[in-house]
N, C-alpha and C positions, 0 to 999 in steps of 0.2 A: 715573805719569802726570806729567809736564814741568809744573813751578810755574811763576810769573811773582814768587814771592813767596819769602824765607825761610820756611823753617816747621823747626819742632822734631821733628815728627814726620813717619812718613811718613803718604805721601797714596796713596790705590790701589795700593799697592803689589805687588808679584808675589806676597807672602805670599798677597794673597785671593784666593780661588776666580777662575776665571776669569770666571765667569757675573755675578759681585759689581763686578767692576772698572766695568765702566760706572755703575750707580747709584750705590755711593760717590762716582766723579767729578762725576756731574751735582749729587749735595749738596752737595758740597767747593766746584764751580762757581756753584750758589745762594749759599751763606753768605759764599764771598770775594766775590764780585761786591756782594753786599748790605751787605758790612765795607767795602768803598772805598767804596761812596757816603757815608760816615760818617765814614771817615779820611782818604783820599786826594782828592789837588787841593786847590785855592783855593775851592773854591764856599762862598758863604756859607751859614747855618747854614738859613736857611727854603728853599733850595733842596735840600739836601742831606735833610731833611726833608719837603721834595716828590717827591723822588725814593725814598723810601722806604715814602714811602704810595702811590705807583703798585707799589714791589711787594707789598705788603699787597694792594692790590685786584688784584691778577692772581693771588694766592692765593684771595681771596674768588670770582674768577672760576671759577678751577680746583674747586673745592670744589662750586659751585651748576652746575657743566657745563657753564659759558657758553665760549664762544667767548674764547679770547687776544685782548687788543686788544692795538695796534701801540702802540709806546715803550717799552716798560719789557722789555726782554729777550724778546721774545717765543720765537724759539728755544729759549732756554734754558727758559721756565715751560713749554713744548708738550711738550721732552722730561722735565722736571721731571711734570709730570702723569704722563706715562709713566707714570714711577718710583714715584709714589704710587698709582697705581692697580695696577699689577701686584704692589705689596710690601705693600698695604693699610696704608702707613702714615699715620700721625695728621695734619690741617694743624696742628693747635694747636702741636707741636713748631717748623713754620718759623714761622709766627706770632713765636712765643717768641725768635727769632732775631733777627728783623727789631724787636722790642720791643726788645732789648738792643742794637742797631746805633743803635736814634733816642735812647737813652740815652746814647748812647755823644757825641752833639751839643750834650744838651741838660743833663747832668751833669759838672762836670767834677773833683768832690770827691766822698768819699765818709767817713760818720762813722765805720763801725764796722765789726767782720765781718759782723755781722749784713745791711748793706748790700751789704759785696761778696757773698757768698755769693746773697743773693736775683739779684744782675746776674747771677754765673755760671749760675743756676738757667737762665737764660733763654738766655747767650751759650755756654755749653760743653756743659752736660747734655743738651742736645736733640742735638746731634751722638752722643753714646754711647747713647744712648735707640736712636738712629734707627739705629746700624750692628746692635745687639740685635735690632733687630726683622728686620732685611733676613735674619741670621742666626735667624730664624725663634724668639730667644729674648725667651721674657714671662714669667720668673722674678721676684718683684719682689724678693728678696735679690741677684738679679745686676744688677735697674736700680738697688737703691740704691748695689753697688760701683759702678757704671760711674758712678753720679754724683759719689761721692768720686774717685776718678781724673780725669774732666773737669773738677772745681774745681781739682782739685789743679794741673792742667797750665793753669789758665787763671791762678793766682797765680802760679806759676811764671813765666809769661809778663809780667803784672804786675812783680815785682822785675826780670827780665830787660831790661823795657824803660822804666825810669826814666827815665833820659836823654833818650831818643828821643820818650815821651810828651810829657814837659814843654818840649821844645823845640817839638814839632808843634801843641800847643794850649795849652799850659799845665796839662792834664790830670796827675790825681796818684790815684794808685790807691791808696797810701798811707794805713791809714785815719786818721782825725784822732787819734781814743781811744789808738791805738799809737802816733802822732809824738809826742804830748804826754806820753804814759806814759814814753817813753824821754829827751824833752827837744830831740827834733828839730823846729827852729823852721823854720815852713813860708818864712817871708821870707826868713829863711839860704841854705834849700834854693835858691829860687827864683832867689836874686840869687848863690849864688857855690856850685852846685851841687857842684862838684869839691872845693870846700875841704870842705863839709859831708859828703859822701862819704868821708873823712878821719877823720874824729871818730868818738871811743868812742860817742857817741851814737847816732849813726847806724848804727856794728857792732853796736852792741845790739839798736836795733830790726830791721837785716837778719835778725840772728841768731834773734831769734823768728819773725820772718815763716817764713824758711825753715824752722825747726823745723814751722813749724805746717803747711806745705804739705808738710813729708817726714810726715809721722804723717796729712795725709789720705791720700797716695798710699798708705800702706802699708795704712791701712784698707781700699783698694779694690784693692789688686795681688789678693787671692787670685781676683777675677773669672779672670786671666790666665792663672792655672794649672786653674780649674774649665773653661774654655771647651777646646774641643777642638781637634786639628789645628791648620791654618794659620792659624786666628783668635786661639786663642791662644798661638801664636810671636807673629804680629803685636802682640797685646796686650802681651806680653812685652818686645818691643822697648820700645814707647809709654812703659811703666812704666820701663822700664830708662834710658829716655833723658831723662824728666825728672828721679829720682833723679841721673842725670849733670849735669843742668845747674847741682843744687843745690850737688851737688860742687866745679864750679866758679867760682859762687857764691863758696862758701866760701875758695877757693885765692886768688882777687884779694882776700881780706879784706874780702869784701862791697862794695869799690869801685865796683858796676855802672856808675857813672856814666864811668868813665874807660876800663873796661875792660868789654865787656859780653859775658858767656858764649855761645859759641853751641857746636854741635854739629859736628864736621868729619868728614870721611872718617876720621881717623886715631881718633878714636871708634868707627868700626864693631867693629874687634874683641873690645875689652870688650864691648861693649853685645852683642855676639854669645855672650861666652863666659860671661856674665852671663844671657841671656835664655836660653841652651839648658841650663842648670844652676839657673835659679830654682825653688824650692819653694815649695809654699803656708804 
């Protein structure tokens, strides 16, 4: 499906069975719309929180079987309601997503890894669990593997977007405990991000964070080889895409401030080769 944002990973791609492309696109549009309320434009924090509360209210109406109210994306919610009903999707996962986006408005710093994992549990993991349910997979081990893949993807996006987050609203996902352990000063990072990103302290911090995300991805990767057919291939591309971004972070010597690593068409053949030869 065409999207208006840069995405590291495929969205409703041709690898998915045709019957599921519509539901996946609907879930994506819901998440993207709610995320944009938290992140895009120049609205004040109170206005963003009000808009997200309206999203939660629409979800509540769907859950009660009430009619969709005017205001917050009525057409999107009508389609979402149909998708939820057809596939028996839990409303709690959608509320989790909105909860994480509200947190983006109110929380600009994270204390430690546990705080980031709690955020990712609501911002990223619901997407993977919803995809499994669309495919009729309710296996507990697969859910946990999906969580590892999705959390890793979320962390990779954080490390990739350090400069963007700082410039946008001063938000920082680099945990304070890790920054201090490696001697990266927050004030220096804010005042001179390009200079800070070239220091040995920064490289040590980012090397640590990259390895953490890579280890997490590898813990979840067996899901991609366990799932059959096209969904398994789709997941193998997702896993390899995440690992490729980590490689690119390393290749710029961890200076993600001056060089934001992204996937391009040139990465396609390598990702395909790795996806088709991936083993558990």
